[in-house]
N, C-alpha and C positions, 0 to 999 in steps of 0.2 A: 474531211478531216476537221478536227477541233484543235486549233492551235491556241496555246496559252503561254503565260509567263509567270514564273513562280519565284518568290523571294521578297526580301525587304525592298522598300522604295529605293530605286536607283541601283539595285543589285539583282534584278530579276534575271532568271535564266530561262531560255526558250524551251518549250516542251510541247508534246502532242498527246492528246487523249485518244487512245485507240478504241475500237468498237467493243473490245472485251472489258473496258473500264480501267485498264492499266495506263499509267502515265509514263511516257518515255522521254528521256532527256535528249535535247537537240544540240547540245553544246558542240558536238563534233561536226555538225553541219553548218552552224551559223552562230554568230555572236548574239544575235537578237532577232526578234520579229519586227522588222521595220520596213521602210520604203524600199531600200535596195534589195532586201530579201524577197519581198513580194514582187518586185519588178523583174527580178531575174528568174532563175529556175529553182529557187528555194522550195516552194511548195511541191514541185515535181520531185525534187530530191528526197524530201521528207516522205512522200507517198511511196517512192521506190524503196526507201530504207525500211518503212513499215512492212512492206510486202516481203522483204528479205529477212526480216526478223533480227536485224543487226543492231537495233537501237537499245541502249540500256534502259531498264525499268527503274523508276525512282519512286520512293515512298513520299507522296505529296500530302499525306495526312497532317493537318495542323499547319501547313505552310501557307503563307499569304499568297493570294492570287492577285497579280497586278493586271493593269489594263492589257489586253492581248496585242496591242499595237504600240510600239515604243515611239515616242516623239512625233506624233502626227504633225505635219506641217501646218495644217489648218483644219478647223472644224466648221463646216458649213451647215447651216440649219434651215429647214423649211418650216415656216410657221403656218398655222391654220390649215393644215393639209388633210384634216378630217372634217367633213361637213358638220357632224354633230358637235365637234369641239368648237368650230367657228360659231355655231348657233348658240351654244351654251354661254359663250363669253360675250355675246352681243355683237360680234364682228361680222362684217359682210363676207360672204363666201367668196374667196378670191377667184378672179378670172385667169390670173397668172400666178406662178409660185411666189410666195412671200419669202424672200431670202434674207438671212442675216448671218453674221459671223459670231463665233464664240471663241474666246481665248483658248488655244490648245493646251495651255497650262492648267486648265480646269480638269483635264482628264486624269482620273484616279482609278484605283482598282474597284471591282464590283462589290466588295464588302468593306471598303475603307470608310472611316468616319467622315461624314459630311459636316461642314461648318456652317452654322447659321450666322450670316454676316452681322457685324456690329450695326445697330440701328435698324435691323430688319423687323418689319411688321407683317410681311406677306411672303414668306418663303414657301414655295409651292413645288409640287411633284409633276413629272411628265415621263411616262414610259414611252420609249421610241425604238423603232427599228433603225439601227445604224448600218450604213453601207460603207465598206472600206475599199478604197481604190487600189488597184494592183498594177495598172499600167497608165501611162500619161494619157489624159483625155483632153483634146483641144479641138474644138469645132467638130464634134461628132456629126456625121451626116444624117443620122437617123436614130431614134430611140432604140431600135433593134441592135445598134452597135454597142449599147451600154454593157451588154453581157460580156463583151471582150475585155472590158477594163475593170471589172469588179473582182476583187480578191476574195470577198466574203462578207459575212453579216455578223452582227453582234447586238446585244442588248445595250441600249444607251439610256441613262437617266438624265434628261435635260432639266436639271433643277433650276428654278427660276425665282427671283425675288420680284414680285409683281409691283410693289411700290417703286422700287428702283427702275423697273422696266418701263412702266406706263405713266408714272407721275413725275419723274425727275428729268426726263429727256424725251425728245421725239424719236430717238433711236432706242433700240431695245438692249443695246450692249451692256449697259450698267447692271441690268437685272439678270443677265445671262452669264457673265464672265467672272462671277465671284469665285473665290478660292474653293476648290474641290467640287465645283458645280457640274461635273460630268463624269460620274462613275460609268465605266465601260467594261463589258465582258459578262461572264467569265472567259468566254472563248471567242475566237474568230473562226466562224464556221464556213468552210469553203462552199462555193456554189453547188457542187455536186450533191451536197446534203440539204440544199435548200432549192429544190427544183422550181418552186413557185413562191417568190417572196410576197406575192399578193394574196396568200391564203394562210397567213400566220395569225394566231390568236395572241393578243397582248393583255396582260393583267397586272394590276398594281394594288397593293393594300397598305393602309397606314394603321399601325398599332393593331393589326389583325382585322381591320375593317376593310372589306373590298371597296375600292374607289373607282378603278378603271377596269373595264372588261370590253375590249374591242377587237377588231380584226383589220389587218392590212388591206383586206378587200375593199374597205371603205375609204381608202385614200382618194383624195380628189385628183392628185397627180401621182401616178404610180412610179415605182423606183426607176424603171428604164427612162421614163420621160424626164424625171428629175435630173438624172445624170446627164442625159443629152442636153437639157435646158441649161444646166450650170456650165457645161462645156462651151456654150456659145458666148459666155461672159467672163469666164476665168479658166485658167489652166488647172485641171485637177491632176495632182501628182500622186505617185504611189505612196501609200500610207495616210493619205488624207481621209478624213471621216466626214460622212454626211449623215446628219440626224434628219429623219424623214417626216417628223411630225408626230402628234399624239392624239389619241381618241378622247372622247368626252370623259369627264369625271375628275377634272382638276379642281382644286379648292376655289380658284377664281370663278368657276362656273357653278359652284354648289353653294347656294345661300345658307348662311349660318354654319358652314363647315369650317372648323379651325384650321389655320395655316400651321406649318410645321414649327415646332419648338424643340429646344434641347431635351433630349431623352426620348424623343419619338423614334420609332423604327419604321422603315419603309421596305417592302418586299416587292420585287418585280419578277416577271417571267414572260418569255416569248416562246412559243412552240418551237422545239428543236434547238433553241439557242441557250438554254440553261436558265439560271435564276440569279438574282442579286438580292442582297440585304444590307441596308445601311442603318446605322444609328446616328442621329444628329446631335451635335453639341455646339455650344456657343463658341464663336471665334475668339 
């Protein structure tokens, strides 16, 4: 299934995109697509309703698409998780996952405007596979157990301000948690439609120029390992989002490539997970 949320910010309604391309309203089944919905039988009820043909069809044309998960409790990120990205930025290829946190308030819709922060010199792009947690994960015994706690996958744009990230603090948070710095969506795609998260192509272009073209097969630490690893150090709750890293092609690793400025557009895609498009403007 492809779960989504439609409407103005703060007024999104839950919906599902069916295989025939029609969008169905889910308001009769749930108030929102959030942690309690994912942790309960929400997805199963939606699947059953789709099969029964009882869900009303809505005209989604021209309607804003919000982030497919409402109010994630936390956004956990894995840095330098593609060998080519680590090498292009001059970083040592990590022996253990590099973990940092991103303010959940950065999460916006897949086509929402992204703000270039005041004082920014190096606002950068990063296309990433996001993992959304569907069941509480605490001290998982083995990476194989990760499949039981994953609600689905989505495109995540881990926008980063490199000067804030790398020059102002030994921590990365300042450059990762600026307002609007995590467009997510358009859909939360359930695992049955993503049988192998390690075989997905990721692409990103800036103003029509291709910049990133990678595959999740090149992750240093695959999805199952990342979920297992994080569960050893924090409790993952339903609705939490994990950004799993980006392939090569960011401005930081491309000499003489301009960083993002107001008026620039960025387009992202991941196989089977849809597309995003954002225009940047000054904060």
